[in-house]
N, C-alpha and C positions, 0 to 999 in steps of 0.2 A: 546453394539453392536460392531462388528468388524469394522476395519477401512474402509473396502470395503462394509459396509452395505448400503442397498438401501431401499427406500420406493417404493413399487410396487403398481400401481393402477390396480384394477381388475374390470371387469364387473360383476363377480359372484364368489362365493366361497362356499364350503361346509365344515362344521365343525362337527366332530363326538365326542361326549363326551361318555366315557365308563369307567365302574368300577363295583364294587360290587353293588348288589341291594340296599344296605344301604348307598351307597356313595353319593346319591343325584344327580345323573347324569341327571335324568329327569327334576329336578328343575333347574339345571344349564343351560341345553339346552333350557328350556322354557323361562328363563329370557333373555338369549342371543338372542333368537328369538324376544322377545318383544322389546329389546333395538334396534335391527336392524329395526324392523317395524316402530318404532317411528321416525327414521330418514328418512323414505321414501322408504326403500328397500322392494322389494317383497320377501316373504319367503314361503318355503314349508318344513314341518318337518316330521320326521319319528321316533317316539318313538319305541324302539325295546327292550322289556324286557322279562324276563323268567316268566314261570307260577308258579315257586316256591314262596311261601310266603317269605321265607328267606333261600336261598340256603347256604351251608357251605361257610364261608368267604374265599375268594380267589380261589374258585373252578371255573372250566371252565363252568359249567352249570349255575352259578349264575351271569354271566355278564349281566349288563343292559346298553343299548346304547341309544343314542338320536342323530340323525343327523339332521342338519338344513342347508338348501340351501338358500343363500341370494343373491340377484342380483339387478342390477340397473334397469333392465327391468322386464318383466313378468317371473316368475319362475313356472314351472309346476310339477317338481318332486323334491324329496329330494337329487337327485344326485346319480349316480352310484358309484362314489368314493368320498373320502373326501380329502380336501386340508390340513386340520389339524386334527390330531387324539389326543385326550386326553385319555391316558391309565393310570388309577390310580393304576393298579397292573399288574403282569405278565399275569394273566388269560385274562385280557382285551386286552393286547398287542397281545397275541397269537390268540385270537378268532376274533379280530377286524382288524388285519393287512391286511386281505384280502380286506378291503375297501380302502386301501392306494394305491397311485401311487408312483413311485420313487421320485417324487418331494414333497410328503406329509411331512409336519413338524409334528413330534411326540413329545408330551409333556408327561413326566412320573414323578411319585412321587418316587424318589429314596429310600425313607424310606420304601417302600413296595416291594423292589426288592432284599430282602435278600434271603439266602439259603432256608429257610423254605417256603417263598412265592413262589419261583421258583419251589420247589417240589410240592406244592399244584396245580400249573398249569401244572405239568407233564413235566417240562423242564428236559432234561437229563444232561445239563451242567450248569455252573454258568455264562455263556455268552449268554443270551437270544437273543440279537440282532444278534450275530454271528450265533447262532443256526438256526434262522429263515432267515438268509441271508439278513438282513436289513442293508442298507447303507444310510438310510435317515438322514436328518438333525434332531437332537434330542435336545430338551430342557429338561435337566435332573435337576430337582430341588427337594430339600428335603421338599416337601410340608407339610407333616405331622408335621415334627419338627418345621417348621416356623409357622405353625398354632398354635401349642401349645405354642410357645414362644410369639406369638402375643397376646394370650388370658391368659397369666399367671397371670395377675392382674385383670381378669374379674370376678372372683368368680366362674367360671364354673369349674366342675371337668374335668379331662383329657379326659374322654369318650365324654362328651358333646362338649368339645373344638374340638375334632377330627371330629365331625359331621359337622363342618364348613369348612372342607378342600375343599369341592366342590366349595365354594365361592372363595378360593384362586386360584383354577384352572380357574374359570370364570374370575376373575380379570386379570389373565395373558393373557387369550384369548382376553379380551376387549382391553388390551394394544396392543396385536399383531395386532389387526384390527382397532386401533385408534377409539375405541368406548367410548363415555362418559358413566360413570357409575351412573349418578344421577338417571336415570330411574330404574336401578337395585336396587338402594337404596330405592326408593319409593315402589317398588314391595315387597321388603323384609319387610319393615315396615308394609305394608298392610297384608302380609301373616302371620306375627307374631305379629299382633296388640294386642293380649291378652298376649303376652310374650315379652314385649319391650326389656328385657335384652338379649333375644335370637336374636332379630332383630339387635340390635346394635353390638352384637358379630359377626354376619355374615357380617354386613356392614364393620366392622373394618378389618376382614380378606379379604373381597373383595378388599378394598383399598390397603391392604398390598400386595396382589397378583399383582394388577395393578402397584404399586410402585416398586415391585421387578423387573418386566419386564422393567419398565421405567429407573430405576437406574442402573441395572446391564446389561440391554439389552439382558439378557438371552442367550448370546453367539450365537445369530442367525445372519444370514447375510442379512435377508430381513424382513421387516414388510410390512403390507398391508393396502391399503385404498380401500374401495368399493365405486364406484361412486354412487351418488344418483340422480335420475331423478324425475322430477315432475310427479305426477300421472295424468293420462288422465282425470279422474273425480275428481274434488275437493270435499271434504267432510271429515267427521270424520271416521277414520279407527281404527280398533282394531285387535289384534291378537286373533283368535278364532279357537277352534278345532271343529271337525265335530259333536261330541255329544252335545256340547253346542249350536252350530248353529241349530241342529235339535230341541232341546228343545225350543229355541227362535222361530223357525218356527211354532211349535205347539201353543205357546202362541199367536203369531200374528194371526194365523187362528182363534183361539177362540175369540179374540178381534173383528176381522172382522165379524164373524158370530153372535156376541152378545151372546155367550154361555159360560158357565163355562167349564173349561178344567179339565178332570179327567184322571189320570194315575193310572192304576192298574198294579203293576209290582212285580217282584221277582228278587233279585240281581243275575246278571250273567255277567261275563266278555265276551265281552268288552262293554256291554250296560249299566252298572250300573250308569255311570255318568249322563245319562239322568234323571234317578230317582233322583239322588242327586241334579242336577241343578233345576229341576222343584219344588222340595220340598222347595226351597228357596223363591218361589214366591207366597206365600199365599196372599200377598197384591193385587195380580192381579186376585184373584179368582181361583187360581190353587189348585186343590185337588189331593193329592198323597197318595196312600196306598201301603205300602210294605206288600204284602200278604204272606200267609204261603207257597205257592208254585206257580208254573207257571200256573197251571190250574185255581187256584183261581184268579190270576192276570188278566187273560183274561176273565173269567166268570164275575168278578166284573165289568170289563169294558163294557161287553155286557149289564149288568144291568144298568150301568150309561148311556149308549146310549138309552136304553128304557126310562129312566127317563128324557131324554132331554139334556144331556151333550155332549160336544165334547169328545168322549171316545178314549183313546189310551192305548195300552199295549206295553211294550218294552221287548226285549229279544235278544237271539242269536239262532243259529240253533237248539241246543238241546231243547231250550224252545219252539220253534215253533212246534216240535214233540208233546210236551205235550199240547200245546194250540189248536191243530188242531180241537179237538171236539168242543170247545167253539167257534172257528172261524167258523166252520160249522153252529153252532147255529145262528151266526150273518148273515150267508148267507141265511139260511132258514127264519129267522124272518125279513130279509131285514132291518137291522139296521146299522147306520153309525159307523164304527170302524176303527181305524188305527192300524195296527200291524207293529211295527218297528222291523226289523231283522238286527242287526249289525253282519254281517257274520264273522265267525272265522274258524280256521282249524278243521276238523273233519276226520272221523266220531267219534261218542261217545264224550268223553271229548277231544280227539284229541290234538290240539294245541290251547289252550284257549286264549293265548295272541297273536296269529299270525293271519294273514289275508288271506282269500280265497274268492272265488265267487261260492262256491259249493252248495248254497241253492236255486239257480234259479228255478230248476225244482220242488223243494219242495214248493216254493212260488206259482208256477203256478198250480201244480197238487197234492200237498201233503195232500189231504183230501179225505174222502170217498164220493161216489156219484158224481153226476155232480154238481160241486161247483165252478163256475167261479168267479174269484176275480181279480180286477185290480192290477197290479204290476208296481211300479215305482222304479227307481234306481238313487241315487244321484251320481255325478261324482267327487266331490271334497269336502274338508271340508266346504268351504263357500257355495257351492251349496246345502249342506244339509238343509239350511234354506229354500230355494225356493222349494226343493223337499218335505219337510215336509209340507209346506203351501199347495202345490198342492195336496198332498195326502189327506189332511183334506178337501180341497174343493171338490174333487171328492167323498169322502166318504159321506159328508153331502148333496151334491146336487143330488147324485145318490142313496142314501140310500143303501150303500153296505160297507162291510169291504174292506179295501185296504191294501196291503202289501207294505211297504216302505223298500227297501233294501239299506243299507249302508254296510260298512265293517270296520274291525279293523284299516286298514291303514288310511282311511279318518276320521274315528271316533276319533282316538287318534291324528292324524296329525293335524297341524294347518296351517293357512295362514292369510294374511292380508285381512280383510273384511271391506268393506265400509258399514257403518250403513245405512240400507235402509229407504226410505221414505214410510212408510206403507200406506199413502194416495194414492200412485201410484199402490198399489196392487189391484187386482180385488175384487169385492164384493163376498161374499159367501151367497147364498140364498137357504136354505133348503126348500124342498117342503112341507111346513106345510099345514094342512087342513085349509079350510076357512069356515066362519060362514054359507055360503050358502049351504055347503055340509051336514049340520046337518039334520039327519033324513033319508038320503039315502046313507051315506058313509059306506063303508065296508073296513076292514083292508088292502085288496090287490087291492083296486081301484087305477088305475094308470093314470099318466099324459101322454102327447103325446110322451115323451121319454121312456115310459115304466117303469117309476119310481113310486113306491107306495107313497101315501101321508103320512106324519108323523103327527100322533095325539099324543101329549104329555099326559101322564097320568094326570088325574084331569081336563082335558078340558071338560067342560060341554057338554053333548050330543054326546060324542065320546068314550064312554065306549067300550072297545074291549079286545080281548085276542089274543096273538100270542105265538108261541112255536116251539119246534123242530119237532113235527109231521106235516106232510103235511096238508095244509089247502085248502079249496075250494077257487078258485080265485074269485068266485061270492059272497059267503057269509062270508068267513073267518072261517067257522066251520071246524072241523077236517074231512078230506076226504081221503078215500083209493081208490077212483075211478080211474081206469087206465087212462082214457082220461084226467081227471083233473090233475093227476100227470105229464103226458106227456106235457100238456099245461103249467103247472107251471115251469117245467124244462126249456122249451123253452123261457118262459117269463123272467126268471132270466138270461138266457144266452143272450137274446136280449138286456136286459137292460145294460149289460156290453159291448156288442158289439157296442151299440149306443154311448158309450163314445168316440169312434174314431172321431165323428163329432166335438168334442170340444178340441181335442189335436192337436198341430201343426204338420205339415208335417215334415218328417225326412229330415234334411239338411246334406250336405256334405261339410266338411271343406277342405281347400287345393285345389288341382286341381280338377275341375269339370269333366274334360275329362281324368281322371287318368288311367294309365295302371294297377294300383293296387289300390283297395279300401280296406282299413283297416276297420273292423267292430269290435266294442266292446261295453261294457256297464259298468256302475258303476265306481269304484275307479281306474280303469286302464287308465282313460282318459289322465292324464298328461303324462304318459310314451308313450302312443300311439301317442299323439299329438307331442311330442318331436321327436319320431322316424320318423313321417311323415315330420316334418320340416327339419330334417337332410337329409333325402333322397331327398326332393325337392331341397335343397341347393346343393346337389351333382349332380343335373341334371336329376333325375328320376321324373316321374309324378305319384304322390301318393295322394290319398284323404282319409278322415276319416269320417265314419258315426258312431257316438257314440250314442247309443240308451238310452234314458231316460225312454220312455214308452214301456214296454215289454208286457203288456196285457191291452187293446188291442194294437197291433202294429200300428204305424202311417199308415194312409190310403195309402200312396204312397210307402210302403215298397217293395212290389213286383216289381213295376215299376222301382224303384231306383236300386234294386239289379240286375235286368235284363239288366241294362245299361252297366255293367262292365264285361269284360271277365275274369279278375282275381280278386278274392276276398279272403281275409284271415280274419278269425274270431279269434281274440286273446282274450283269457280269462284264468282266474286262476281256472280252473277246467278241466275236461277231455273232454269237448266239449258240454256243455249243451246248450249254446246259438246257436251253430252251428246246433245241432240236432233239436232244436225248430224251427229255421228258415227253415230248410229242410222240416219240417212238415207243416209249414204255407205257404211256397212259393214253387210253383211247378217249376221243371226243372231248378234248379240252382246248380252250382258246387262250393263248398266252400273248400278252403284250411284252415288248422287249425294250430294255435300256442297255445299250452296248457302247462301250468306249474302249479304244485300244491306243492309249496315249503313253503307256509306260509309267504313268503317274497314278496315285490313288484317286478314287472318286472324290469329287467336291460335294459335300453334303448339300450345300445350297442348290446346286444343279439337280441333285436327286429330288429334293423337295419340290422344285419347280416342275420337273418332269412328271412326278407322281401326282401332283395336283391336277395337271392337265388331263391325265388319265381318269382321275376321279370325277372331274367336272365335265368330261366328254359325254 
């Protein structure tokens, strides 16, 4: 460190790891996030990776990034910009520099900045920093060379040794932020438990990266320390991403309901990790089937629901298109089913590794006939647990398929999650038939909420049939009578509408008498909340109504929206929520903020746009 070096204490910091898809940036970022979470920092992460299985090495399209925002207090977004950028090659520097500020410290592997590497990244000169106009503080280290030197006696070949260079960069970042690396060592030993020699090689390189920074001080003028504050709620915390939290929510709901959990699924980015996670929990009675296609995944789940399981199918937008016929079968048979849609960029294959909110209207109306279906949206990685639990509760207690919307941003992103006390979660009580119904029960007999009773196959005295053809509401036999069909359509709609009595009223965060009400749903919550907080701190009066329940909408939706003169609906689509609200609530004027970039909102852009609406 230079003679004038200082240790700077920060309340928050954002670090972005970037390099080739094979450079292990996602792993490095994940470990740094976990290390930060274990010392009590709040975290929010954003994995940003290409759709290519393996793009050409050093190419601009093959850059994989991982940004983590850590703070002493609550952190709601991964940050608009980063304070430290790790760029393992010129392509990473060129594509990721846009996330830097003039104060960002940049770490590069000089071994990957040769003439050929610069040509692959389409630099026109041999001076990439000068060409990009970069005057930032740079830690330039021969990471690849030092990695090979570190492992020359390990028995690993040169290619295997180079795969550890992400750990050298991680060690250097841990030094820069005064992080202990013992937690990282434990994570590596767990990850490579079946290959201890690989684990120890990574750990050695991790320590060498840390020691390189400590011993040479890497020519930087400042190192950093992040304050750690005690959590408001004591308990056991873990770093969890949205897909894993969703899987755990399904398991918890099955335990509460006393049912087996069945997942019928087909691999699709970015939802596949839910299938992977649930397949690990056979000891909890979880059954997972990787089916031959999306249609079979959903149809098998409908069959599992008929058999008496908590049935789930997981997918993304393209899979919902294929599942729609089987989803409608669940509507017509009135069976409990949860359809998880982890939204991604579209249409068609679109941007399979990027995030959008473009499936809302598909979830609400993307089926033939009158087929109402509850729709719930999770707002953060940790909220995915509660949203999944709630979706299962509604499906089981109201005998209906339910769509659970998450998105790639919160599904792949992670946060510090306090392990819940499942005893504090509400009971789940499906409307089973009772012995006294024997002899006069019919398949579409309903309770006071309009929900049909559930007779599990094999229950003596309750033999019945259901199916895709319309049935008589009186006898359960196939019926084409016009009056009966009209009645059944209204009964199914009434059943869904009645759910409004069991969901909470919509709340407004921030200023209750706001001059501007921000409205959103799903994974945009953190950015909208930060924008609201910034504007309120600047003297504006702004509130946020973030919707979890989209069908039915909370009972006070119209009353709440009519209270505010200025409303802006911000969403990552072309205005689907805004159009839906206009259809459901009469006489409202809505401003819109819409982006469809496959990337999270930028808080600074939100603040600027909302100011313009306020000052108009």
